[in-house]
N, C-alpha and C positions, 0 to 999 in steps of 0.2 A: 407445592409440587417439588419433588426432589431433583429432577433432571430435565433439562431441555437440550435437544440436539438441533443445531441450526445449520442449514445448508442452503447455498444459493443455486439457482438453476439458470444455465445458459447453454443451449445446444446439449442438453443432458438427457435427451429421450432414450438413448441407448443404455443409460446407466441407472435410471430412476428406480425401476422395479427392484433390481438387485440391491441397490443401496438401501432402499426402504426395508427390504427383508433382513439384511445384515444389521442395519442400525437398530431395528426393532428388537432383534434377537439379543444384541449387546445390551440394550437398555433394560430389557426384561430380566436378563441375567443379573444386572447390577441393582436395579431398584424395583423390580416387579412391574406393576401397572402404573406406578406413580411417575409418569414421564410424558413428554410431548416431543414431536418431531416437527420443527418449523421449517417449511420450504419457502424460500423467497424467489419468486419468478422475476428475473431481471430482464423482462422483455424478450424472452427466448423465442426465436422464430420457428422452432420445431414444435413437436407435440408434447413437450415437457409439462406444460400447464394442464392440459387435458388429462394426462396420466396422474398427476398428483391430486387433481380434483377428484378423480375416481377413488384414489386412496383415502382422501379426506371423507368422502361419502360413506366409506365402508369401515373406517377406523377413526374413533374419536380421539386418538392420540395424535393425529396428523392435523396440522394447521398450515394453510397455504396463504401466503401474503403475496398478492399479485400486484406488481408495480405497474404504473401507467405506461411506462416505456423502459428502454434500457438506460440505466443511470450509471452503470459501471460496477465492477465486482466489489470494490471497497465500500461504496455507499450502500450496496445491497446487503453486505455483511452487517453494517451498522444498523440497518433497518431490521434485520432479523434479530439482532441482539436486543433491540428495543422492544420487540414483541415476545421475547422469551420470558417465561415466568419461573423457571426452575431455580432452586437453591444453588445448583451447579449447572453451568452451561458449557456444552461441548460444541465448539465451532469446527466445521470440517467442510471440505469441498465434496461435491456429490459425484465426481467423475471416477471414483474408485481408485484414483492414484494414491489416495490416502485411505487407509483401511478403517472402517467403522469400529472394528474390534480393538483398535488402539485405546478406545475409551476405557477398557478394563485396566490396562496397564497404567494409563494416565491417572485413573482414580486411585489405584493402589499406591502410586508414588505420592499423590497429593495427601492421602490419608496418613501415609508413613512419615512424610517430611513436614506436614502441617503448613504447606505453602498456599499461595492464592492462585497461582497459575502453573500449569504444566504444559509446555509447548514442544512440538516436534521439531527436531533438528536432523537434517539428512546427514548420514554418515559420510556419504559421497554424493555430490550433486548429480542429479539425473540429467540426461540429454546429451547432445553432441558437443563437440569441442567449443563451438561458438556459444552455446547456451551456458556452458560451465564458465567459459572465459568472461562473458559479459556479466554473468551473475556475480563473479568474484570482484570484478572491477567496479560494479555498481556499489557494493558495500564500501570499497576503498575510497571512491570518490565522495560518497555520502559522508563518511567519517572525516575526510580531509576538509570538506566544505562546511560541515555543520558542527563538528566536534563530538557528535553522538556516535558511540560505538554500538551499532545494532548487532544483535546476534546474527552470524552468517548462516546461510542455508536453512533458514527457518521455513516452515510450511504453514499452511492455514490452520491445520489441526491443533487445537489447544483446548484444555479443560480449565474453566475459570470459576471462581467463587462468585456468589451474588454481589458481595461488596465490591469486588474488582469490576464486574460488569457495570454496576451502577456508577462507579467512578469513571469508567471508560466512556459511558454515554453522556457524561457532563461536557465532553468536548463538543462544541457546537460549530466548528468551522465547516465551510461548504466544500473546501478542497480537501478531501479525505485521503490520507496516506496511512493505512492501517499499521504497518510495521513501526512507523514512528509513534503513533498514538499508543500502541501496545507498550512501547518502551518508556515513553514519557509519563504514562499513568502510574508507573512505579509498582509498589507492593513486592511481595516475595515471589519471584518467578524462577522456575527451575526448568532446565532443558531435559528432553527425553530423546535419546537417539532412535531414529527410525530409518527405514528404507522405503523411499517413495517409489511407486511403480510408474510406468509410462504407458498410459492407455490411449493417448491421443497426442497429436501435435500441439505444441504450446501456442497459445494465442498471443503471447507476449513477443511480438516481433521486435527487431532492433529499434524501429521507429517508436513503438509503444514504450520500450524500456527507456529510451532517451527522454520521452515526454514524462515518464514516471520519475526519472531522476531530476529533471527540472522542477517538476511539481513538488517533489519531496524536499528538495534542498531549499526552495524558496518558501516552503511552508514552515520549515523548522529552523531557518537560519537567515541572518542578514549579512552573512559573510560576503556574498557577491557585491553588495552595496559598499561595504567597508573596503573590499578589495579594489573597487573602482577608485575610491578616494586615494588609496596608497599608490596605485598605479599612476594616477594623475599627478600626485606630488612628485613621484620619481621622474616622470617625463618632464615636469616643469624644472626640476633641479638639473637634469641633463641638458635641457634647452638653455638654461642660464649659463651653465659652464661652457656650452658651445658658443653662445653669444660672446662671452668674455674672450674666448679663443679667437673668434673672428675679429673683434675689436683690436686685440693685441696684434694680430696678423696684419691688419690694415695700418696700424700705427708704425709697425716696424718695417714692413715691406712696401707699404703705400701702393698696393695694387689689389684689385678684387680677386677673390678665389674663383676658380672654375669649379664646375660640379653640378650642372643642371640635372644630371641623372639622379644624384643623391637627393637633390631637393625634391624632385617629382616623386621619388620613392618614399621620402618622408611624408609628403603630403598625402599620398595614397594610404600609407600606413596609419597615420594619425586620423585620416578620414574614416577608415574602416573601424578603428578602435572607438572613435566617437559614436558611430552608428551602433556598434555592438553595445556600448555602455548605455546608450539611450534605450536599446532593446531590453537590457536587464532591468533598468528602471521601469520600463513599460510593463514587464512581467509582474513586478511588485504592485504597480498601480492597478493592473487588471485584477489582482487578488484582492486589493482593497475594495475595488468596485464590486467584485463578486460578494465579498463579505458584508458590505454595507447594505446591499439589497435585501439581505436576510431571507432569501428564498429557501424553502425546504430542500435538502439535498436529495430527497426522493419523494414521490407522491404515490400513495397506495390507492389502487383502483378498487380492490375488493379483497376481503378476507374470507376464505372458505374454511369452515370447521363444522364438524358434526356435533350437534348438541347432545350432551350426555343424557341418557334415559333417566 
């Protein structure tokens, strides 16, 4: 099979039919009938599943992977890639903020430049000021804490060769952060400037972005643990110097220093830092706990596909 188009579904009922029509047209224009469209239902609470099942019953090019519950966008994408069979795989969101027709331009660039991945990069980040600001600082914090310079303003849409997808699927961690896995997998990856549309309100709230930042940093770097060590050493050195100062003050002036306020403030400060550091260690321990259990990151309930005549 020459081409697989992979899309995830979550509250996508309003977009499924048009997405299917446009994606099918782009695929047929590029490779004729030698393609498939893989929909991954990530526990969508609306009628998305019923709609794509009807499509699968009428079109042998459609494959529906129904997950047993909502596992999250990134894990659903990895599951879809695992079920894709094409020599080239086009990953894209189904909410039409990303155009299925980008496939044609991405394929032309891949053929022209001989690369393994062509990924979309927004010319200017969509959304209000907070969405733009938080997105910009997410990448800056991630680079500062991990040392990995991820491409900024990337979107889900990307065209990949078979060998790249196979390499990507070799990652077996249970805490999946796709942007990091895309980057660390390597190969020759080229950006393609696009303009992303805004069809709905983003589901990535500030709380979810913070959770994603914590998950991504702790998945790709031990910098927080190393940072705790250096902060502890710095505090110890400062404490030793302060103790030396107190001893000299007692020997010279022979009277105790006042300053209960500073003592209490120091106790509260150090207590808060100790609790925070224990929390950071706890996050890493929870990841070790999750990885050692070796649970699958998604569970497929059923696959719907029309058998070819």
